[in-house]
SEDOLO-780408 format. One line per 8 residues: number of its first residue (from 1); their letters; for each residue x, y, z of C-alpha. Coordinates in steps of 0.2 Angstrom, whole numbers, plus 5000, padded with zeros to 4 digits. Layout:
BEGIN
NUM = a = X/Y/Z | ...
END
This chain:
BEGIN
1 = mkkagvia = 4887/4983/4968 | 4877/4974/4954 | 4891/4971/4942 | 4906/4961/4947 | 4922/4958/4937 | 4931/4941/4940 | 4949/4939/4937 | 4955/4922/4942
9 = npkrphaa = 4969/4909/4943 | 4960/4893/4937 | 4975/4882/4941 | 4972/4884/4959 | 4966/4868/4968 | 4947/4866/4969 | 4945/4881/4957 | 4930/4873/4948
17 = diferlar = 4920/4870/4964 | 4924/4888/4969 | 4918/4895/4952 | 4902/4885/4954 | 4899/4892/4972 | 4903/4910/4966 | 4890/4909/4951 | 4877/4902/4963
25 = kagafgie = 4879/4915/4976 | 4880/4929/4964 | 4864/4923/4955 | 4855/4923/4972 | 4859/4941/4974 | 4856/4947/4956 | 4875/4951/4954 | 4880/4951/4936
33 = lfadeqta = 4897/4943/4933 | 4910/4948/4920 | 4926/4939/4916 | 4941/4939/4905 | 4941/4925/4892 | 4952/4913/4902 | 4941/4915/4918 | 4925/4914/4908
41 = aylpsatv = 4929/4897/4902 | 4927/4891/4920 | 4912/4903/4923 | 4900/4900/4910 | 4887/4912/4917 | 4899/4927/4916 | 4899/4939/4901 | 4916/4939/4892
49 = lgfdqftk = 4925/4956/4893 | 4942/4962/4886 | 4954/4968/4899 | 4952/4986/4893 | 4933/4985/4896 | 4933/4981/4915 | 4935/4998/4921 | 4921/5005/4911
57 = tvdvllal = 4909/4991/4915 | 4911/4984/4933 | 4907/4991/4950 | 4920/4979/4959 | 4934/4967/4954 | 4935/4950/4962 | 4953/4944/4962 | 4952/4925/4964
65 = ggdgtvlf = 4969/4917/4966 | 4984/4923/4976 | 4993/4940/4979 | 4999/4939/4961 | 4981/4939/4955 | 4978/4955/4965 | 4993/4964/4958 | 4988/4959/4941
73 = carllaga = 4970/4967/4945 | 4979/4983/4952 | 4989/4985/4935 | 4973/4981/4925 | 4963/4995/4934 | 4977/5008/4929 | 4970/5020/4942 | 4952/5018/4939
81 = dvpilgin = 4941/5020/4955 | 4935/5002/4955 | 4938/4993/4972 | 4947/4975/4973 | 4940/4961/4984 | 4954/4948/4984 | 4949/4930/4988 | 4963/4918/4990
89 = lgslgflt = 4961/4901/4982 | 4973/4893/4995 | 4981/4899/5010 | 4978/4917/5015 | 4989/4930/5006 | 4995/4947/5011 | 4984/4956/4999 | 4969/4945/4998
97 = gtgedtle = 4956/4950/5011 | 4948/4933/5013 | 4950/4914/5009 | 4940/4902/4998 | 4931/4895/5014 | 4923/4912/5017 | 4918/4915/4999 | 4899/4916/5002
105 = kaldalaa = 4902/4927/5017 | 4912/4939/5007 | 4898/4940/4994 | 4885/4942/5008 | 4895/4957/5014 | 4897/4964/4997 | 4879/4963/4993 | 4874/4971/5009
113 = gkcareir = 4887/4985/5007 | 4896/4980/5023 | 4913/4978/5016 | 4926/4990/5023 | 4936/5001/5011 | 4955/5003/5013 | 4965/5015/5002 | 4982/5008/4997
121 = tvadctvl = 4996/5020/4991 | 5003/5017/4974 | 5019/5024/4967 | 5023/5030/4949 | 5040/5024/4943 | 5046/5034/4928 | 5061/5026/4919 | 5073/5039/4911
129 = hqgspaat = 5085/5032/4897 | 5100/5044/4896 | 5089/5058/4904 | 5074/5056/4893 | 5058/5049/4901 | 5054/5032/4892 | 5040/5024/4902 | 5030/5025/4918
137 = yrilndav = 5024/5011/4929 | 5011/5010/4943 | 5018/5001/4958 | 5007/4994/4972 | 5021/4984/4979 | 5039/4988/4975 | 5052/4993/4962 | 5068/4982/4962
145 = igfggssh = 5083/4986/4952 | 5096/4972/4951 | 5099/4955/4944 | 5106/4955/4926 | 5118/4943/4917 | 5133/4943/4928 | 5138/4943/4946 | 5147/4960/4945
153 = ivtlglsv = 5141/4973/4958 | 5135/4990/4952 | 5135/5007/4958 | 5119/5016/4961 | 5117/5034/4966 | 5102/5039/4977 | 5094/5057/4978 | 5079/5062/4988
161 = sgepitsf = 5069/5078/4982 | 5085/5084/4972 | 5097/5081/4987 | 5111/5069/4983 | 5112/5056/4997 | 5126/5044/4992 | 5131/5031/4980 | 5131/5012/4984
169 = acdgmivt = 5142/4998/4977 | 5129/4984/4978 | 5119/4971/4970 | 5103/4982/4968 | 5090/4993/4977 | 5072/4991/4982 | 5059/5005/4984 | 5043/4999/4992
177 = tptgstgh = 5026/5006/4996 | 5019/5001/5013 | 5009/4987/5005 | 5025/4979/4997 | 5035/4980/5013 | 5032/4962/5017 | 5040/4957/5001 | 5058/4960/4994
185 = flasggpi = 5060/4974/5007 | 5057/4963/5022 | 5068/4949/5015 | 5082/4962/5013 | 5081/4967/5031 | 5068/4981/5030 | 5055/4984/5043 | 5036/4980/5040
193 = iqpgtdvf = 5026/4996/5036 | 5008/4996/5040 | 4997/5001/5025 | 4990/5018/5027 | 5007/5025/5033 | 5012/5039/5021 | 5030/5033/5018 | 5041/5024/5006
201 = gisvicph = 5055/5012/5011 | 5072/5011/5002 | 5083/4996/5005 | 5100/4992/4996 | 5103/4974/4991 | 5119/4967/4998 | 5128/4984/5000 | 5147/4983/5001
209 = tlsnrplv = 5147/4992/5018 | 5142/4987/5035 | 5135/5004/5039 | 5120/5004/5027 | 5103/5002/5034 | 5085/5003/5026 | 5078/5020/5025 | 5060/5025/5028
217 = lpdshvie = 5055/5043/5022 | 5039/5053/5018 | 5031/5048/5002 | 5030/5067/4998 | 5048/5066/4992 | 5054/5062/4975 | 5066/5047/4975 | 5079/5046/4961
225 = iavqhtyk = 5090/5032/4958 | 5104/5033/4945 | 5114/5019/4937 | 5131/5026/4939 | 5142/5011/4934 | 5138/4994/4928 | 5146/4980/4919 | 5129/4973/4914
233 = klilstdg = 5112/4978/4909 | 5101/4979/4925 | 5083/4973/4926 | 5069/4984/4933 | 5056/4973/4941 | 5039/4982/4946 | 5027/4972/4957 | 5036/4956/4952
241 = qdveelda = 5036/4959/4933 | 5052/4962/4923 | 5048/4978/4913 | 5064/4987/4908 | 5083/4985/4905 | 5094/4998/4913 | 5112/5003/4908 | 5124/5016/4915
249 = gdslritr = 5117/5034/4913 | 5099/5027/4915 | 5089/5032/4931 | 5072/5030/4940 | 5061/5044/4947 | 5048/5037/4960 | 5034/5048/4966 | 5017/5045/4975
257 = sekpvtfl = 5003/5043/4963 | 4988/5053/4964 | 4977/5038/4960 | 4978/5025/4974 | 4970/5007/4974 | 4955/5003/4985 | 4954/4986/4993 | 4938/4979/5001
265 = hlpgysyf = 4938/4969/5017 | 4926/4959/5026 | 4920/4965/5043 | 4932/4961/5056 | 4947/4960/5045 | 4964/4963/5054 | 4980/4967/5045 | 4990/4961/5061
273 = svlsqklh = 4980/4945/5061 | 4986/4942/5043 | 5004/4946/5048 | 5003/4934/5062 | 4997/4920/5051 | 5009/4923/5036 | 5024/4926/5047 | 5020/4912/5060
281 = wrgsny = 5020/4924/5075 | 5017/4913/5090 | 5024/4923/5105 | 5034/4915/5119 | 5029/4902/5131 | 5036/4902/5148
END
């Protein structure tokens, strides 16, 4: 991989030093760097690219920042077959494969072709306004319906592959990929789903019933969520970005995308080690 794109969050601590280390190591391996205008201001050796040019130019995309930077890179790629190597400029994230202290090690592995590839499922979320498709969003983490301008509950109808399941009086609903299961889904009581598992997770936010439980189902299903009754416009958030307002009569259709996202990891990367660090698993002492 001789052409590396760089998308970074320059506001992270010690960012200037990290950019200098990146430029020095990339130069030693003959890796040509390309960056967006904001990142290039801190990385003078990089060639400036518009966001729409990355997929046609680079062999790999380096996401320097946190999980939000990785999610931005996934949206930017829009299904293109370019792998992402996430390097966290701070504490290790769920999506970043390594931290700033192992930046040189990561570039060593990249140059030597020793990074492991991991395929992550992406969902396509189509918004239907009054039955007519209006927009489709690629989701690496989750789609969340809820929030809005008042505290009134709403009624959401859930169907799976054309079969009506039930309606929920609630504050909202979450549909997650395995990657996103450690986000809103986990916070709402859902289980952790290991990436690579071919499933979606569904969780209802504050349902007005004690019998509701999160649902995990094969991602071959088509999930449909209908806004049946609401006193307010609901907000649809995809991967943490507010993208649409929904009203009564609107709905979502969520399917597995044919174009996943590829992550690169250093040799020895362990998903369970990341969970242990982020969730502070310590075990029991007797």
